[in-house]
N, C-alpha and C positions, 0 to 999 in steps of 0.2 A: 448611659446612655438608654437603656431601655425603661427607667423609672423617671426618670427626667422632665417634670411637668412642663419644662419649656424647650426640652433635646427637639429632634427631630422626628421624634414618635406619640407627640402631645396630643395631636390631634388622633390618634389610632388608638388611646385608652379609654374615648367614649366605646370604643363597639369590641374590645377585647383586652381583656386587663393584662399589663405586663409581667404581673408576680409571678407565675409560671415559669413564664420564660427569664426569666430573672433570677428565680433558685434554678433550672438546671444549668443554666450559664454560670454560675457560679460552681455548680457541683462539676461542672466538665471542666473546669479552668483548674480548679485545687485535685482534681483528680489527674488530671492528662498534662499539665501544667499550663504557662500563660500563653499557648502559643498563639501567634498570628492566627492559622487558618481554624482552630477549634474557635476563639472568641468570634470572629467573621462565622463562624458559621451558626453559633447561638442566635448572634442580631438577624442572621439571614432568615431563622426559623421563624422569626416574629415578623419580622419587614411581609414575607410571603403570607401571614393571616392576613395584615392590616390589606398587602394588594385584592386578598379575598374578600373582604367589607368592602372595595374599591376606596380603599385610601392610600394615596401615593405618599409615603415618608421623607423629609427633606434630604437633599445630599447628608450621606453618613457614612459611604465607603470611605471615602478619602480621610478623612480624619481620622479615623481608624486601621487605615493602609490595608481595605479591604476593597480595592476599585479593580475588580475583575470583572470585564463588563461578559454577562450570559445574553446570548443571541434572543430576542422577541419567543416570548409565550414559555420561557426557561426562566430556571432560578440555582443560585449555587448551593450544592450540599457538600461539606466536606466528609462524608458517609454516606454516598450515595449508589442507586443497584449499578452490579456492575456487569447487569447483564440490561438494561432498558427495554423496555418493547418498543415495537416497533409493529407499521402496516402489515410487515410479513410476518409478525412474530407477537402478537398480542400478550401470550402470557409466558414469555423469555423470562422477565424479573422471577418470577414467582418459581419458576423451574431450574434457575441457575443456583450453583452450591457457590461460587466466587467469593472473596471476602469483598466488601465494600470497596468503592475509590469516593477521590474527591472530585469535583466537578462540576459542569453545567448541565442542568438533567432537568425533561421536559415537566411542564405543569399539570396537576390533574387533572386530567380530562384531554390530554393530547398525547401524542406518542411521535415515536422517531421516524422522517418519510426523507429517502434520499438525503440524510444528513440534517432535517428541518423537523420541530415542532408542529405537531398540526392535529385538529381534534379528528377524534376519531373516526366523526364524523364523514372526514374526507379521505379516509384509508380507499385502496383497493381492493382486487380481491387476487386468490392465489387457486391457478390451476395446474395439475400437476408438478406441483414444487415450486412452480415460477410464477412471481409478483406479476400483478400488469393494474395499472393504476386506472382511475376509478373515471369512464369513458371512454377507455383504450376497446380495441378490438383485435382481435388475433384468429388467423383463419389457418386450420389446421390442415392434417393432408395433403400427400404429392399431387393429389389433383383440384386442390383448395374444397373440397364440396364439406365444408362444416366450421361454420362460423362461430364464434363465442365471444360474447360482450360480458364489459360487468359497468353494470346497472346500477348497484345497490352496493352500500361499502361495509364492508366485513363479510361479503353475502362471498355463495359460490357461483361463476360467473355460470351466466345465461348462453346455450348453445343451440343452434338449430342448422340445419342444411341450407348450405349457398351453394353458388355456384356460377364460373367467370362467364362476364358477355361474350357476345359473337365476336369482337375484336380484342379481347382479351386473352391473356395468357396466365399459368400459373407459375410463378417460379418463385426462386427467392435472391432479394436484392436487397443486398448491404445486410445482410442476416435477418431479412423480414418477407417472410412467405403472405404473399398476397398476388391479388387479380393486378398484372398489367398492360400496358396497350399493346398489343402487336405490332412488332418492328417487321418492316419487309425489306427484304434484298431484289435490288431489280436489276438486269442485265437489259442492255438495248445495242443493235445492231443497226447501220445507218452505212447510207455510201456504197462507194467501192469497197467491201466493205469492210468495216473499222467494228470492233467489238469492246463493248466498256461491258465485262462481267460482273458476277456478284462481288466478289471482296476487292471490286476498282479497281482490275487491272485493267492494261489496254494492249490491242495488235491488231493489227490487219491482217487479213489472210484473201488468196485470188484462189482462184479456179472457180472450175464449174457444178462440181458434185454437190449429194444430199450430204449434212451432216447433222449429227446430232446436236443439238445445240447444249440442251438440258434432260436427264431425268431421274427419275428416283430412284438411288441405288442404297436403300436404309433394308434392313430387315423387312422382309415381305409380310405384309397384313397391318407393317405398323401408323403407313401412315395411305392414303390413297398413291396408289402406281402411277407414274406419267411421262410420258417422254413426249418431249417438244423437237422435231425438226426442221429443217432447211436445206433449201436447194436453189443456188445460184444459177444466174447466165450473165453472157455480154451482152452486153449494147451497144452496138455501133460501133464497136469497138474490141478486139480481143485483148485487148488488154486490162482491161476492167470487168467486174464482173458485179451482178447487184443480186438481190436476193427476187427472188419470183413465185416461192411458195413456201408456207408454212405449214405446217402439219402436227398439232396434236391428237395426241391417242390417251382416252383418259375414261373412265368407268362401262369401258366395250364399247363406246364409240370413239371413230376419229371423225374430226373436221378438220378439214383439207381451206386454206386463203389461196387462191393464185391469181396472179397477172393476169390481166384480162377480164377477171371475174366482178369487175365492182358491184357493191350492192348484195353479192351471194357470195354462199359457201359452198364446199360439197360436206355433204355429212354423209359416210357409208361409202363413198361413190355415187353420190346422188345430187345433183347439183337444185340449193333451196337459198327461198330469199330473208333476209333479215326482218324481222327480230327471230329467236328460235327458242324453245328448252325443250333439252335433252335430260337421258336419266331420271328420269321422274323430280325436274326443277334442281337439282344437285349440278348442271352444268347451263349456260344460257349463251348465249351470244348476241349483241346489239352492234348499233352503231352510235360512235363519239367523236364525233368531228367530220372528219374523212377518211376515220379509221374501224376496225371494227374491234369488237373487245370480247373476249372468248373468257367469261367470267366462270370461276369456278366454286361449288360447297367450299372446299378444304381453301380459302385464298387463294389461290392460284391464278394469275388472271396474263395474257398473253394478245397483246393486239398485231394489227398488223397492217399499212394503210392501198396494200393492196398494189404496191411500186419500191420501197426501198426503206424501209422504216419497221422494226420490229422490237419490242420490249416483251419481258417476264417479270414478271412481280410474282414471290415465291414470300411465305410469310416465315418465322426464324424457327418455328417447330421444323422444317427443312433442313436447319443448319445443319451440316457437315454430312446430310445423308443425297446429295445428285451431283453428279457427273455430268459429263459432257464439256464442250465447248466452255460453258459459263463457270465451270472452274467447279467445286467443291462447297462457297457458299460455309465458311469456318470461318474467318477472317484474319486467316493465313496466304496470303500472296504468295508465298516461297514455293507451294504445290499446289497449284492450279491447274499445273500442265502434266496433272496425271492421267495417263495413258487409258484404256479398258483393261491394261493387263495389270493394272496397280502402278505399274512404276511412273518416275518422273520424267517427262521428256525433256534432251536437251536445249530445244529451240521449239519455239511455237509452228513453225512449218511442221516439224515432225509432229507436234501435237494436234492438231487441224488434219491432218492427212492418220493420224490413228483414229480419228469418229469419223472417216469418211463410212458413209451406207455401203453397203458388201451390195448390195444393186448397183452400183454408181458405175458409169461406164471408166473403162481404164484411163480412158483421156484425160479426163475430168478435170486431170489437176492440172492440166497442162494450160502455161498461158504464154501470149504470146510477147514480145520485147517490151520493157519497161522502156515507158518514156517518160527522162526525166526532164524535168523544167530549168531551166538555166536561172543564175540568181536573178537577173532582170525580168523575168517572167514571174519567178515567186513574189517577187516584193507588189507586180503590180497587181497579181489574186488578193494582196495583202490590204490593198488602200480599203478604200470606204465602201467605194461605189462597188465592190467586189466582196469577200471574206472579211474584210475588215469590220463591217459594219456588225458584224457578232459581239465584236470587244469595243466597239466606240462609243466612248463614255455617255454620248448624248444622243447615240443613236435610239431607234425601236427595242432592241434589247438590252437598255440600260441598267431595267433593275433585275435581271441578269444574268449581269456580267461578276456578281459576285458569286456564282456558283463556279468553284474548279474545274466545270469542266467547258468553262468556256472558249478558255485556249487552244484545248483539246478538240471542241468544234472548228473554229478556226482554221489550227495547223489541217485539219482534216478534208476541207472544204478546198483549201490551199492542195492539197494531195490531188483531189479527186478533179477539179480543173486541169491541172497536169497531166493526168491522166485520160481524157476526154479536151484535151487542147481546146482549154475554155469557154465550155457549152455551158451557153446560159443558161438550159436546160436541169443541168450541173447543177450549178448555182443554187438555184428555185427549189430543187428538192433539198438540197442540205439546208437551204435558210427555214424552209419548213418542218426538217426534223427536227431543226434548233427549238425553233414557236414550241410547237409538240411538246418539246423536254421542256422548257421553263413553264408552257401551263400545266404539264404534269407536276409541278412543285411549287402549285399557285401563285404564281408569280405571272402578274398582268404586263403584256407587252405591248407596244403600239403599234399601230400599219408601221407595217414593212415592205409590202405587195408592191405598192408604185414606187417606192424609195431604189428599191433592186429592181425595177424593171420587170415584176415577175406575173402581172396583171391578174386575175381571178384564176382559183384554183382548176385547174383541168384536169380530168382521170379521162384516161379512154374505156369507153364504156359506160361512163356516168350516168345514171338515171336524172332528168331535171330536177328531181325532188329528193332534197337530201332531207335526212332524217338523225337529229341528234340525241343525245341523251345528255343525263346529267354530269357529266367530270368534264370536259370539255369541248369547245369548238374551234376549231382553226378555222382563220379565216384569211 
């Protein structure tokens, strides 16, 4: 079949004489026997040389029962290298002492890479004994301070200093270290206080004490130490209480925001106007719609609308390192009722009382008799003209209805209307809180005040000019 002038290799005779291949074939068959594999290997060697000259031989394998199909850029060899070269180890075949094996092997100029034969020019790089593909980047150290890139094939990786961005954190995700977007946890307090804390737990609380809402409880010096406290008051009824004061201690500064001081905050006891910058730019406060936002360099953010809606947002670096009414932000709700002494409270009442400020009067936990709505009143407050506007699928908040918190806001609204005997002001405040909540998630809402009969926002002591900031504006 090799020398046949009308056979499958006839065209190749002009480029490479088949004589030496023919003699080798005869020799191998005489010495090792006419085994199929030996014949196939002998003919395969000539077929490989023909391919090197750009000549594709006609189909010959099936006739000799050598129809072994090898992948692209490979050939079959009866006695090939037992440790074929690869991108990870280019010299492995020369260092191997094992006996030859039969199989498909990479053609000259090609090596193995992830089970495929690729040109050596497409090989990647190695770093500290690990192989990286061409174009791959790897970030080193626990703080992502070093980044190495594989830019040239089979060459050492190039490394340089690196740092994560302002809104990124260094961590390992699916086994890959890198700079990933910072995730934040948010708690909010609204209405006749309803709490939705960092790990997603919800509870209500009454009383007019000052409480630790959240504070840093990790090792000293690891992260900026902060404390956020809130104080409640009765408004119109001793059966309901609302947030009247939010107090933040951070960077040696104390900022307090109180009801009746719209547009202003107290800094270390002195009343000042917004906006303001403190602690050499590490802490600043400004308007955002009808609320004040206190933003910090560490990523902590506190907001309050001088009335009834409070939020705290913290970056994930504080996960498991905070305590207070907001829980520990570790993703586990079962330990969120942890008290200052480290034990978990049996119920939310004991939990809330454990975080009461030591300076609060002894009677602040007392509340008047709870006014319960009958079923008819609750159904009335759930209709679209009242709290039902929150979850109505064709209402102004329809784009926000997919949030899991929509039902919670609606039920909290019904609860607050029950406590205040259907107060329209309570309804408007609750709807405004939900509007802020939706917009903080980047969701556009439709005009809702006229539908709810709430008119324009009116806040006691508000200046005629409202300054807005880049985050959100509530109408």
